[in-house]
A tleap script that builds the chain and sets N, CA, C and O, in Angstrom:
source leaprc.protein.ff14SB
mol = sequence {
  NMET PRO ALA THR SER GLN GLU LEU ALA GLU
  CYS CYS ALA ARG HIE ALA ASP ASP ILE GLN
  ALA GLU ASP ILE ALA VAL LEU ASP LEU ARG
  GLY ILE SER SER LEU ALA ASP PHE PHE VAL
  ILE CYS THR GLY THR SER MET PRO HIE LEU
  LYS ALA ILE ARG ARG ASP VAL ARG ASP HIE
  VAL GLU GLU GLU LEU GLY GLU LYS PRO ARG
  SER ILE ASP GLY ASP PRO GLU SER GLN TRP
  LEU VAL MET ASP TYR VAL ASN VAL VAL VAL
  HIE ILE PHE HIE LYS GLU LYS ARG GLU HIE
  TYR ALA LEU GLU LYS LEU TRP SER ASP ALA
  PRO ARG LEU GLU ILE ASP PHE ALA ALA GLY
  PRO SER ARG PHE ARG ALA CSER
}
set mol.1.N position { -22.669 16.478 -26.188 }
set mol.1.CA position { -22.466 17.357 -25.060 }
set mol.1.C position { -21.742 16.561 -23.963 }
set mol.1.O position { -22.133 15.437 -23.650 }
set mol.2.N position { -20.683 17.150 -23.378 }
set mol.2.CA position { -19.961 16.424 -22.325 }
set mol.2.C position { -20.831 16.218 -21.085 }
set mol.2.O position { -21.757 16.982 -20.814 }
set mol.3.N position { -20.506 15.183 -20.359 }
set mol.3.CA position { -21.235 14.880 -19.121 }
set mol.3.C position { -20.932 15.938 -18.067 }
set mol.3.O position { -19.839 16.505 -18.041 }
set mol.4.N position { -21.896 16.196 -17.209 }
set mol.4.CA position { -21.653 17.075 -16.069 }
set mol.4.C position { -20.820 16.313 -15.045 }
set mol.4.O position { -20.703 15.090 -15.120 }
set mol.5.N position { -20.246 17.032 -14.096 }
set mol.5.CA position { -19.462 16.358 -13.058 }
set mol.5.C position { -20.340 15.427 -12.227 }
set mol.5.O position { -19.871 14.383 -11.774 }
set mol.6.N position { -21.598 15.785 -12.021 }
set mol.6.CA position { -22.495 14.903 -11.269 }
set mol.6.C position { -22.790 13.628 -12.060 }
set mol.6.O position { -22.794 12.538 -11.489 }
set mol.7.N position { -23.033 13.750 -13.354 }
set mol.7.CA position { -23.257 12.560 -14.181 }
set mol.7.C position { -22.032 11.651 -14.178 }
set mol.7.O position { -22.158 10.428 -14.115 }
set mol.8.N position { -20.849 12.256 -14.248 }
set mol.8.CA position { -19.611 11.483 -14.221 }
set mol.8.C position { -19.458 10.754 -12.887 }
set mol.8.O position { -19.107 9.575 -12.859 }
set mol.9.N position { -19.721 11.454 -11.783 }
set mol.9.CA position { -19.627 10.828 -10.456 }
set mol.9.C position { -20.614 9.674 -10.329 }
set mol.9.O position { -20.264 8.611 -9.816 }
set mol.10.N position { -21.839 9.875 -10.791 }
set mol.10.CA position { -22.850 8.815 -10.732 }
set mol.10.C position { -22.442 7.617 -11.581 }
set mol.10.O position { -22.616 6.473 -11.161 }
set mol.11.N position { -21.906 7.865 -12.759 }
set mol.11.CA position { -21.472 6.788 -13.643 }
set mol.11.C position { -20.340 5.993 -12.990 }
set mol.11.O position { -20.351 4.763 -13.028 }
set mol.12.N position { -19.376 6.675 -12.399 }
set mol.12.CA position { -18.274 5.996 -11.700 }
set mol.12.C position { -18.815 5.136 -10.563 }
set mol.12.O position { -18.412 3.984 -10.405 }
set mol.13.N position { -19.718 5.691 -9.781 }
set mol.13.CA position { -20.280 4.957 -8.639 }
set mol.13.C position { -21.067 3.738 -9.106 }
set mol.13.O position { -20.951 2.665 -8.515 }
set mol.14.N position { -21.860 3.891 -10.152 }
set mol.14.CA position { -22.660 2.764 -10.653 }
set mol.14.C position { -21.773 1.615 -11.136 }
set mol.14.O position { -22.071 0.446 -10.890 }
set mol.15.N position { -20.694 1.952 -11.815 }
set mol.15.CA position { -19.824 0.883 -12.313 }
set mol.15.C position { -18.998 0.263 -11.192 }
set mol.15.O position { -18.661 -0.919 -11.263 }
set mol.16.N position { -18.674 1.018 -10.182 }
set mol.16.CA position { -18.041 0.414 -9.001 }
set mol.16.C position { -19.023 -0.564 -8.356 }
set mol.16.O position { -18.635 -1.652 -7.930 }
set mol.17.N position { -20.281 -0.174 -8.288 }
set mol.17.CA position { -21.311 -1.057 -7.728 }
set mol.17.C position { -21.493 -2.311 -8.588 }
set mol.17.O position { -21.687 -3.407 -8.063 }
set mol.18.N position { -21.431 -2.144 -9.897 }
set mol.18.CA position { -21.601 -3.286 -10.805 }
set mol.18.C position { -20.582 -4.388 -10.541 }
set mol.18.O position { -20.865 -5.564 -10.765 }
set mol.19.N position { -19.396 -4.011 -10.064 }
set mol.19.CA position { -18.354 -5.009 -9.809 }
set mol.19.C position { -18.204 -5.274 -8.309 }
set mol.19.O position { -17.149 -5.705 -7.844 }
set mol.20.N position { -19.265 -5.012 -7.573 }
set mol.20.CA position { -19.383 -5.326 -6.146 }
set mol.20.C position { -18.434 -4.548 -5.241 }
set mol.20.O position { -18.006 -5.064 -4.209 }
set mol.21.N position { -18.098 -3.311 -5.615 }
set mol.21.CA position { -17.400 -2.453 -4.658 }
set mol.21.C position { -18.339 -2.256 -3.477 }
set mol.21.O position { -19.559 -2.252 -3.643 }
set mol.22.N position { -17.783 -2.095 -2.301 }
set mol.22.CA position { -18.592 -1.977 -1.092 }
set mol.22.C position { -18.595 -0.546 -0.569 }
set mol.22.O position { -17.692 0.240 -0.855 }
set mol.23.N position { -19.631 -0.228 0.202 }
set mol.23.CA position { -19.723 1.033 0.935 }
set mol.23.C position { -19.404 2.236 0.040 }
set mol.23.O position { -18.524 3.036 0.356 }
set mol.24.N position { -20.115 2.353 -1.060 }
set mol.24.CA position { -19.863 3.428 -2.025 }
set mol.24.C position { -20.468 4.728 -1.511 }
set mol.24.O position { -21.648 4.789 -1.164 }
set mol.25.N position { -19.638 5.763 -1.469 }
set mol.25.CA position { -20.088 7.088 -1.042 }
set mol.25.C position { -19.711 8.097 -2.124 }
set mol.25.O position { -18.601 8.063 -2.656 }
set mol.26.N position { -20.637 8.986 -2.443 }
set mol.26.CA position { -20.362 10.071 -3.378 }
set mol.26.C position { -20.542 11.368 -2.603 }
set mol.26.O position { -21.653 11.719 -2.208 }
set mol.27.N position { -19.432 12.078 -2.390 }
set mol.27.CA position { -19.451 13.326 -1.628 }
set mol.27.C position { -19.512 14.505 -2.586 }
set mol.27.O position { -18.727 14.584 -3.530 }
set mol.28.N position { -20.433 15.412 -2.346 }
set mol.28.CA position { -20.612 16.612 -3.160 }
set mol.28.C position { -19.766 17.724 -2.549 }
set mol.28.O position { -20.125 18.286 -1.515 }
set mol.29.N position { -18.649 18.037 -3.188 }
set mol.29.CA position { -17.710 19.035 -2.672 }
set mol.29.C position { -17.907 20.412 -3.294 }
set mol.29.O position { -17.154 21.340 -3.001 }
set mol.30.N position { -18.916 20.548 -4.150 }
set mol.30.CA position { -19.141 21.851 -4.784 }
set mol.30.C position { -19.422 22.891 -3.705 }
set mol.30.O position { -20.239 22.673 -2.810 }
set mol.31.N position { -18.745 23.998 -3.803 }
set mol.31.CA position { -18.918 25.065 -2.827 }
set mol.31.C position { -18.143 24.847 -1.540 }
set mol.31.O position { -18.143 25.713 -0.666 }
set mol.32.N position { -17.481 23.699 -1.410 }
set mol.32.CA position { -16.714 23.386 -0.198 }
set mol.32.C position { -15.223 23.357 -0.495 }
set mol.32.O position { -14.410 23.781 0.327 }
set mol.33.N position { -14.866 22.856 -1.672 }
set mol.33.CA position { -13.462 22.664 -2.013 }
set mol.33.C position { -13.223 22.984 -3.476 }
set mol.33.O position { -14.107 22.818 -4.316 }
set mol.34.N position { -12.021 23.444 -3.768 }
set mol.34.CA position { -11.642 23.664 -5.160 }
set mol.34.C position { -10.913 22.447 -5.730 }
set mol.34.O position { -10.528 22.453 -6.899 }
set mol.35.N position { -10.720 21.405 -4.918 }
set mol.35.CA position { -10.027 20.199 -5.383 }
set mol.35.C position { -10.813 19.470 -6.461 }
set mol.35.O position { -10.249 19.039 -7.467 }
set mol.36.N position { -12.107 19.334 -6.251 }
set mol.36.CA position { -12.973 18.594 -7.175 }
set mol.36.C position { -14.412 18.915 -6.826 }
set mol.36.O position { -14.693 19.451 -5.754 }
set mol.37.N position { -15.321 18.591 -7.727 }
set mol.37.CA position { -16.750 18.743 -7.446 }
set mol.37.C position { -17.280 17.561 -6.639 }
set mol.37.O position { -18.145 17.724 -5.779 }
set mol.38.N position { -16.746 16.358 -6.928 }
set mol.38.CA position { -17.221 15.146 -6.252 }
set mol.38.C position { -16.060 14.216 -5.940 }
set mol.38.O position { -15.102 14.121 -6.707 }
set mol.39.N position { -16.155 13.534 -4.811 }
set mol.39.CA position { -15.326 12.373 -4.502 }
set mol.39.C position { -16.234 11.157 -4.565 }
set mol.39.O position { -17.326 11.163 -3.996 }
set mol.40.N position { -15.792 10.126 -5.247 }
set mol.40.CA position { -16.447 8.821 -5.201 }
set mol.40.C position { -15.504 7.937 -4.397 }
set mol.40.O position { -14.349 7.746 -4.777 }
set mol.41.N position { -15.995 7.402 -3.293 }
set mol.41.CA position { -15.166 6.600 -2.393 }
set mol.41.C position { -15.791 5.214 -2.294 }
set mol.41.O position { -16.991 5.077 -2.058 }
set mol.42.N position { -14.964 4.191 -2.478 }
set mol.42.CA position { -15.483 2.826 -2.378 }
set mol.42.C position { -14.416 1.902 -1.826 }
set mol.42.O position { -13.242 2.261 -1.737 }
set mol.43.N position { -14.846 0.702 -1.458 }
set mol.43.CA position { -13.965 -0.286 -0.848 }
set mol.43.C position { -13.949 -1.553 -1.685 }
set mol.43.O position { -14.986 -2.039 -2.139 }
set mol.44.N position { -12.736 -2.077 -1.879 }
set mol.44.CA position { -12.549 -3.381 -2.504 }
set mol.44.C position { -12.117 -4.379 -1.448 }
set mol.44.O position { -11.553 -4.000 -0.421 }
set mol.45.N position { -12.379 -5.643 -1.696 }
set mol.45.CA position { -12.145 -6.674 -0.683 }
set mol.45.C position { -10.776 -7.341 -0.777 }
set mol.45.O position { -10.367 -8.050 0.142 }
set mol.46.N position { -10.071 -7.119 -1.878 }
set mol.46.CA position { -8.754 -7.736 -2.066 }
set mol.46.C position { -7.988 -6.910 -3.097 }
set mol.46.O position { -8.562 -6.038 -3.750 }
set mol.47.N position { -6.698 -7.186 -3.240 }
set mol.47.CA position { -5.922 -6.454 -4.235 }
set mol.47.C position { -6.429 -6.707 -5.657 }
set mol.47.O position { -6.531 -5.757 -6.434 }
set mol.48.N position { -6.751 -7.959 -6.030 }
set mol.48.CA position { -7.338 -8.150 -7.368 }
set mol.48.C position { -8.672 -7.409 -7.537 }
set mol.48.O position { -8.977 -6.923 -8.626 }
set mol.49.N position { -9.457 -7.324 -6.474 }
set mol.49.CA position { -10.730 -6.604 -6.547 }
set mol.49.C position { -10.487 -5.113 -6.763 }
set mol.49.O position { -11.203 -4.481 -7.539 }
set mol.50.N position { -9.479 -4.535 -6.083 }
set mol.50.CA position { -9.146 -3.120 -6.293 }
set mol.50.C position { -8.819 -2.869 -7.765 }
set mol.50.O position { -9.302 -1.906 -8.362 }
set mol.51.N position { -8.000 -3.741 -8.341 }
set mol.51.CA position { -7.628 -3.593 -9.753 }
set mol.51.C position { -8.838 -3.738 -10.666 }
set mol.51.O position { -8.964 -3.013 -11.652 }
set mol.52.N position { -9.723 -4.665 -10.344 }
set mol.52.CA position { -10.917 -4.875 -11.168 }
set mol.52.C position { -11.845 -3.663 -11.114 }
set mol.52.O position { -12.410 -3.273 -12.135 }
set mol.53.N position { -12.006 -3.068 -9.940 }
set mol.53.CA position { -12.839 -1.859 -9.817 }
set mol.53.C position { -12.244 -0.747 -10.671 }
set mol.53.O position { -12.949 -0.096 -11.441 }
set mol.54.N position { -10.934 -0.538 -10.527 }
set mol.54.CA position { -10.253 0.511 -11.307 }
set mol.54.C position { -10.457 0.271 -12.800 }
set mol.54.O position { -10.820 1.193 -13.530 }
set mol.55.N position { -10.231 -0.946 -13.255 }
set mol.55.CA position { -10.348 -1.276 -14.680 }
set mol.55.C position { -11.771 -1.063 -15.187 }
set mol.55.O position { -11.980 -0.433 -16.224 }
set mol.56.N position { -12.741 -1.587 -14.456 }
set mol.56.CA position { -14.124 -1.494 -14.928 }
set mol.56.C position { -14.641 -0.065 -14.930 }
set mol.56.O position { -15.313 0.346 -15.876 }
set mol.57.N position { -14.338 0.696 -13.892 }
set mol.57.CA position { -14.765 2.099 -13.868 }
set mol.57.C position { -14.124 2.835 -15.038 }
set mol.57.O position { -14.815 3.526 -15.787 }
set mol.58.N position { -12.812 2.695 -15.202 }
set mol.58.CA position { -12.109 3.386 -16.291 }
set mol.58.C position { -12.700 3.014 -17.651 }
set mol.58.O position { -13.025 3.892 -18.450 }
set mol.59.N position { -12.838 1.722 -17.910 }
set mol.59.CA position { -13.296 1.274 -19.229 }
set mol.59.C position { -14.743 1.666 -19.516 }
set mol.59.O position { -15.049 2.128 -20.615 }
set mol.60.N position { -15.629 1.488 -18.549 }
set mol.60.CA position { -17.045 1.786 -18.788 }
set mol.60.C position { -17.324 3.285 -18.858 }
set mol.60.O position { -18.175 3.717 -19.635 }
set mol.61.N position { -16.621 4.078 -18.063 }
set mol.61.CA position { -16.813 5.534 -18.132 }
set mol.61.C position { -16.339 6.048 -19.489 }
set mol.61.O position { -16.987 6.901 -20.095 }
set mol.62.N position { -15.216 5.532 -19.960 }
set mol.62.CA position { -14.747 5.953 -21.284 }
set mol.62.C position { -15.733 5.526 -22.369 }
set mol.62.O position { -16.027 6.298 -23.281 }
set mol.63.N position { -16.238 4.311 -22.273 }
set mol.63.CA position { -17.190 3.800 -23.267 }
set mol.63.C position { -18.501 4.590 -23.253 }
set mol.63.O position { -19.036 4.925 -24.310 }
set mol.64.N position { -19.016 4.884 -22.065 }
set mol.64.CA position { -20.331 5.524 -21.963 }
set mol.64.C position { -20.293 7.036 -22.109 }
set mol.64.O position { -21.170 7.632 -22.735 }
set mol.65.N position { -19.268 7.653 -21.526 }
set mol.65.CA position { -19.234 9.119 -21.503 }
set mol.65.C position { -18.103 9.716 -22.328 }
set mol.65.O position { -18.057 10.930 -22.528 }
set mol.66.N position { -17.193 8.879 -22.808 }
set mol.66.CA position { -16.050 9.389 -23.559 }
set mol.66.C position { -15.035 10.097 -22.682 }
set mol.66.O position { -14.200 10.850 -23.183 }
set mol.67.N position { -15.096 9.864 -21.376 }
set mol.67.CA position { -14.198 10.529 -20.423 }
set mol.67.C position { -13.072 9.583 -20.019 }
set mol.67.O position { -13.306 8.416 -19.703 }
set mol.68.N position { -11.840 10.107 -20.035 }
set mol.68.CA position { -10.679 9.353 -19.566 }
set mol.68.C position { -10.116 10.057 -18.337 }
set mol.68.O position { -10.149 11.285 -18.257 }
set mol.69.N position { -9.599 9.288 -17.379 }
set mol.69.CA position { -8.990 9.950 -16.225 }
set mol.69.C position { -7.725 10.690 -16.642 }
set mol.69.O position { -6.972 10.225 -17.498 }
set mol.70.N position { -7.503 11.841 -16.030 }
set mol.70.CA position { -6.274 12.588 -16.286 }
set mol.70.C position { -5.083 11.794 -15.767 }
set mol.70.O position { -4.020 11.760 -16.388 }
set mol.71.N position { -5.282 11.156 -14.616 }
set mol.71.CA position { -4.229 10.308 -14.062 }
set mol.71.C position { -4.857 9.220 -13.206 }
set mol.71.O position { -5.966 9.360 -12.691 }
set mol.72.N position { -4.111 8.134 -13.074 }
set mol.72.CA position { -4.468 7.041 -12.177 }
set mol.72.C position { -3.235 6.781 -11.330 }
set mol.72.O position { -2.165 6.473 -11.853 }
set mol.73.N position { -3.391 6.907 -10.027 }
set mol.73.CA position { -2.255 6.761 -9.121 }
set mol.73.C position { -2.500 5.646 -8.126 }
set mol.73.O position { -3.632 5.222 -7.892 }
set mol.74.N position { -1.408 5.187 -7.551 }
set mol.74.CA position { -1.484 4.150 -6.535 }
set mol.74.C position { -1.313 2.781 -7.152 }
set mol.74.O position { -1.443 2.595 -8.362 }
set mol.75.N position { -1.025 1.854 -6.309 }
set mol.75.CA position { -0.812 0.471 -6.698 }
set mol.75.C position { -1.672 -0.380 -5.788 }
set mol.75.O position { -1.832 -0.046 -4.614 }
set mol.76.N position { -2.227 -1.463 -6.287 }
set mol.76.CA position { -3.053 -2.295 -5.405 }
set mol.76.C position { -2.336 -2.699 -4.119 }
set mol.76.O position { -2.977 -2.882 -3.084 }
set mol.77.N position { -1.010 -2.838 -4.178 }
set mol.77.CA position { -0.244 -3.184 -2.975 }
set mol.77.C position { -0.357 -2.097 -1.908 }
set mol.77.O position { -0.281 -2.386 -0.714 }
set mol.78.N position { -0.541 -0.843 -2.339 }
set mol.78.CA position { -0.678 0.272 -1.384 }
set mol.78.C position { -2.063 0.303 -0.759 }
set mol.78.O position { -2.275 0.978 0.249 }
set mol.79.N position { -3.008 -0.422 -1.349 }
set mol.79.CA position { -4.385 -0.533 -0.882 }
set mol.79.C position { -5.181 0.766 -1.026 }
set mol.79.O position { -6.204 0.946 -0.366 }
set mol.80.N position { -4.710 1.669 -1.891 }
set mol.80.CA position { -5.436 2.907 -2.180 }
set mol.80.C position { -5.128 3.314 -3.615 }
set mol.80.O position { -3.983 3.625 -3.941 }
set mol.81.N position { -6.126 3.313 -4.457 }
set mol.81.CA position { -5.995 3.735 -5.845 }
set mol.81.C position { -6.811 5.003 -6.043 }
set mol.81.O position { -7.893 5.151 -5.474 }
set mol.82.N position { -6.288 5.917 -6.855 }
set mol.82.CA position { -6.973 7.183 -7.112 }
set mol.82.C position { -7.071 7.394 -8.619 }
set mol.82.O position { -6.082 7.296 -9.345 }
set mol.83.N position { -8.283 7.684 -9.067 }
set mol.83.CA position { -8.526 8.016 -10.465 }
set mol.83.C position { -8.986 9.474 -10.515 }
set mol.83.O position { -10.024 9.826 -9.953 }
set mol.84.N position { -8.209 10.313 -11.190 }
set mol.84.CA position { -8.484 11.750 -11.226 }
set mol.84.C position { -9.108 12.127 -12.562 }
set mol.84.O position { -8.447 12.123 -13.600 }
set mol.85.N position { -10.395 12.454 -12.510 }
set mol.85.CA position { -11.117 12.934 -13.683 }
set mol.85.C position { -11.254 14.461 -13.628 }
set mol.85.O position { -12.151 15.007 -14.271 }
set mol.86.N position { -10.421 15.142 -12.905 }
set mol.86.CA position { -10.377 16.585 -12.680 }
set mol.86.C position { -11.502 17.021 -11.753 }
set mol.86.O position { -11.235 17.356 -10.599 }
set mol.87.N position { -12.745 17.030 -12.210 }
set mol.87.CA position { -13.853 17.458 -11.352 }
set mol.87.C position { -14.419 16.334 -10.500 }
set mol.87.O position { -15.215 16.574 -9.592 }
set mol.88.N position { -14.009 15.109 -10.795 }
set mol.88.CA position { -14.423 13.934 -10.023 }
set mol.88.C position { -13.167 13.129 -9.707 }
set mol.88.O position { -12.379 12.820 -10.601 }
set mol.89.N position { -12.988 12.793 -8.440 }
set mol.89.CA position { -11.857 11.965 -8.024 }
set mol.89.C position { -12.424 10.691 -7.406 }
set mol.89.O position { -13.226 10.740 -6.474 }
set mol.90.N position { -11.994 9.551 -7.941 }
set mol.90.CA position { -12.455 8.250 -7.465 }
set mol.90.C position { -11.374 7.658 -6.569 }
set mol.90.O position { -10.233 7.482 -6.994 }
set mol.91.N position { -11.741 7.354 -5.324 }
set mol.91.CA position { -10.831 6.729 -4.357 }
set mol.91.C position { -11.287 5.287 -4.161 }
set mol.91.O position { -12.428 5.036 -3.774 }
set mol.92.N position { -10.395 4.348 -4.429 }
set mol.92.CA position { -10.688 2.923 -4.266 }
set mol.92.C position { -9.763 2.401 -3.170 }
set mol.92.O position { -8.547 2.342 -3.348 }
set mol.93.N position { -10.346 2.028 -2.047 }
set mol.93.CA position { -9.575 1.628 -0.873 }
set mol.93.C position { -9.777 0.160 -0.536 }
set mol.93.O position { -10.797 -0.440 -0.875 }
set mol.94.N position { -8.787 -0.400 0.134 }
set mol.94.CA position { -8.991 -1.623 0.905 }
set mol.94.C position { -9.528 -1.148 2.255 }
set mol.94.O position { -9.224 -0.031 2.674 }
set mol.95.N position { -10.307 -1.959 2.933 }
set mol.95.CA position { -11.024 -1.539 4.145 }
set mol.95.C position { -10.123 -0.864 5.184 }
set mol.95.O position { -10.474 0.194 5.706 }
set mol.96.N position { -8.975 -1.458 5.488 }
set mol.96.CA position { -8.106 -0.906 6.536 }
set mol.96.C position { -7.587 0.482 6.169 }
set mol.96.O position { -7.528 1.367 7.022 }
set mol.97.N position { -7.215 0.673 4.917 }
set mol.97.CA position { -6.719 1.990 4.483 }
set mol.97.C position { -7.843 3.020 4.498 }
set mol.97.O position { -7.623 4.178 4.852 }
set mol.98.N position { -9.030 2.606 4.120 }
set mol.98.CA position { -10.159 3.543 4.138 }
set mol.98.C position { -10.440 4.005 5.558 }
set mol.98.O position { -10.674 5.190 5.795 }
set mol.99.N position { -10.418 3.083 6.493 }
set mol.99.CA position { -10.628 3.448 7.897 }
set mol.99.C position { -9.507 4.349 8.397 }
set mol.99.O position { -9.755 5.287 9.154 }
set mol.100.N position { -8.277 4.070 7.980 }
set mol.100.CA position { -7.127 4.863 8.431 }
set mol.100.C position { -7.207 6.308 7.926 }
set mol.100.O position { -7.028 7.247 8.702 }
set mol.101.N position { -7.474 6.485 6.637 }
set mol.101.CA position { -7.495 7.833 6.068 }
set mol.101.C position { -8.813 8.560 6.294 }
set mol.101.O position { -8.833 9.791 6.296 }
set mol.102.N position { -9.884 7.859 6.480 }
set mol.102.CA position { -11.181 8.414 6.890 }
set mol.102.C position { -11.574 9.682 6.119 }
set mol.102.O position { -11.847 10.722 6.719 }
set mol.103.N position { -11.597 9.584 4.805 }
set mol.103.CA position { -11.944 10.754 3.993 }
set mol.103.C position { -13.344 11.274 4.288 }
set mol.103.O position { -13.579 12.482 4.246 }
set mol.104.N position { -14.279 10.367 4.589 }
set mol.104.CA position { -15.634 10.825 4.895 }
set mol.104.C position { -15.661 11.681 6.155 }
set mol.104.O position { -16.457 12.615 6.245 }
set mol.105.N position { -14.815 11.383 7.119 }
set mol.105.CA position { -14.740 12.213 8.329 }
set mol.105.C position { -14.072 13.544 8.019 }
set mol.105.O position { -14.504 14.594 8.495 }
set mol.106.N position { -13.018 13.490 7.220 }
set mol.106.CA position { -12.310 14.714 6.836 }
set mol.106.C position { -13.244 15.672 6.091 }
set mol.106.O position { -13.172 16.887 6.275 }
set mol.107.N position { -14.110 15.122 5.258 }
set mol.107.CA position { -15.050 15.915 4.473 }
set mol.107.C position { -16.475 15.737 5.002 }
set mol.107.O position { -17.418 15.639 4.217 }
set mol.108.N position { -16.633 15.694 6.300 }
set mol.108.CA position { -17.945 15.418 6.907 }
set mol.108.C position { -18.980 16.506 6.624 }
set mol.108.O position { -20.181 16.264 6.748 }
set mol.109.N position { -18.528 17.699 6.247 }
set mol.109.CA position { -19.475 18.772 5.925 }
set mol.109.C position { -20.008 18.659 4.489 }
set mol.109.O position { -20.888 19.424 4.094 }
set mol.110.N position { -19.484 17.720 3.719 }
set mol.110.CA position { -19.939 17.546 2.333 }
set mol.110.C position { -21.199 16.691 2.290 }
set mol.110.O position { -21.232 15.610 2.879 }
set mol.111.N position { -22.234 17.160 1.602 }
set mol.111.CA position { -23.432 16.324 1.454 }
set mol.111.C position { -23.121 15.085 0.618 }
set mol.111.O position { -22.241 15.101 -0.242 }
set mol.112.N position { -23.858 14.021 0.889 }
set mol.112.CA position { -23.717 12.791 0.107 }
set mol.112.C position { -24.759 12.775 -0.997 }
set mol.112.O position { -25.924 13.111 -0.781 }
set mol.113.N position { -24.325 12.385 -2.165 }
set mol.113.CA position { -25.231 12.217 -3.293 }
set mol.113.C position { -25.872 10.843 -3.172 }
set mol.113.O position { -25.173 9.835 -3.072 }
set mol.114.N position { -27.182 10.800 -3.180 }
set mol.114.CA position { -27.899 9.528 -3.069 }
set mol.114.C position { -28.065 8.926 -4.462 }
set mol.114.O position { -28.582 9.574 -5.371 }
set mol.115.N position { -27.626 7.694 -4.616 }
set mol.115.CA position { -27.740 6.999 -5.891 }
set mol.115.C position { -28.532 5.722 -5.670 }
set mol.115.O position { -28.231 4.940 -4.768 }
set mol.116.N position { -29.540 5.521 -6.494 }
set mol.116.CA position { -30.358 4.317 -6.397 }
set mol.116.C position { -29.724 3.225 -7.250 }
set mol.116.O position { -30.005 3.108 -8.443 }
set mol.117.N position { -28.856 2.422 -6.615 }
set mol.117.CA position { -28.166 1.368 -7.351 }
set mol.117.C position { -29.130 0.287 -7.824 }
set mol.117.O position { -28.832 -0.427 -8.781 }
set mol.118.N position { -30.267 0.158 -7.176 }
set mol.118.CA position { -31.257 -0.849 -7.576 }
set mol.118.C position { -31.928 -0.482 -8.900 }
set mol.118.O position { -32.612 -1.309 -9.502 }
set mol.119.N position { -31.731 0.751 -9.348 }
set mol.119.CA position { -32.364 1.203 -10.588 }
set mol.119.C position { -31.795 0.505 -11.816 }
set mol.119.O position { -32.330 0.646 -12.916 }
set mol.120.N position { -30.725 -0.238 -11.636 }
set mol.120.CA position { -30.174 -0.996 -12.753 }
set mol.120.C position { -28.946 -0.345 -13.332 }
set mol.120.O position { -28.345 0.529 -12.707 }
set mol.121.N position { -28.562 -0.770 -14.536 }
set mol.121.CA position { -27.326 -0.299 -15.139 }
set mol.121.C position { -27.339 1.201 -15.377 }
set mol.121.O position { -28.388 1.846 -15.395 }
set mol.122.N position { -26.156 1.724 -15.554 }
set mol.122.CA position { -25.996 3.151 -15.797 }
set mol.122.C position { -26.864 3.589 -16.969 }
set mol.122.O position { -27.002 2.871 -17.960 }
set mol.123.N position { -27.439 4.765 -16.844 }
set mol.123.CA position { -28.309 5.265 -17.911 }
set mol.123.C position { -27.534 6.140 -18.898 }
set mol.123.O position { -28.116 6.655 -19.853 }
set mol.124.N position { -26.239 6.313 -18.680 }
set mol.124.CA position { -25.456 7.218 -19.514 }
set mol.124.C position { -24.874 6.488 -20.717 }
set mol.124.O position { -24.414 5.352 -20.607 }
set mol.125.N position { -24.899 7.136 -21.831 }
set mol.125.CA position { -24.304 6.594 -23.045 }
set mol.125.C position { -23.608 7.736 -23.784 }
set mol.125.O position { -24.123 8.852 -23.854 }
set mol.126.N position { -22.446 7.444 -24.325 }
set mol.126.CA position { -21.735 8.451 -25.119 }
set mol.126.C position { -22.533 8.718 -26.391 }
set mol.126.O position { -23.122 7.811 -26.979 }
set mol.127.N position { -22.535 9.974 -26.795 }
set mol.127.CA position { -23.277 10.287 -28.024 }
set mol.127.C position { -22.330 10.517 -29.175 }
set mol.127.O position { -22.770 10.792 -30.291 }
savepdb mol mol.pdb
quit
């Protein structure tokens, strides 16, 4: 059975956390926007870190859930990478770009999904 959009968002967030992405936010856009069900927003500390977050999220989500992003846009030099899983969009920012675009302010009416990162590794596995 395919993962729900919430399971996919949680899996993306957990793997971003596993590679030390900072300030991870999962916004629940269901009922607010037709763009996606969830935004996962996180910060990387350097251009190599942005690439590592993108790689690890992509590889582990595919391994665990069998899900591949429809597209991956942006370049680490731009300091903003986007992974589009259709119902879940992962935004990986460098701190300055995240502050500039302020997606959390733009979507301030969206509830945040609380994820207990201390619970350990992702519980999702592809069947």
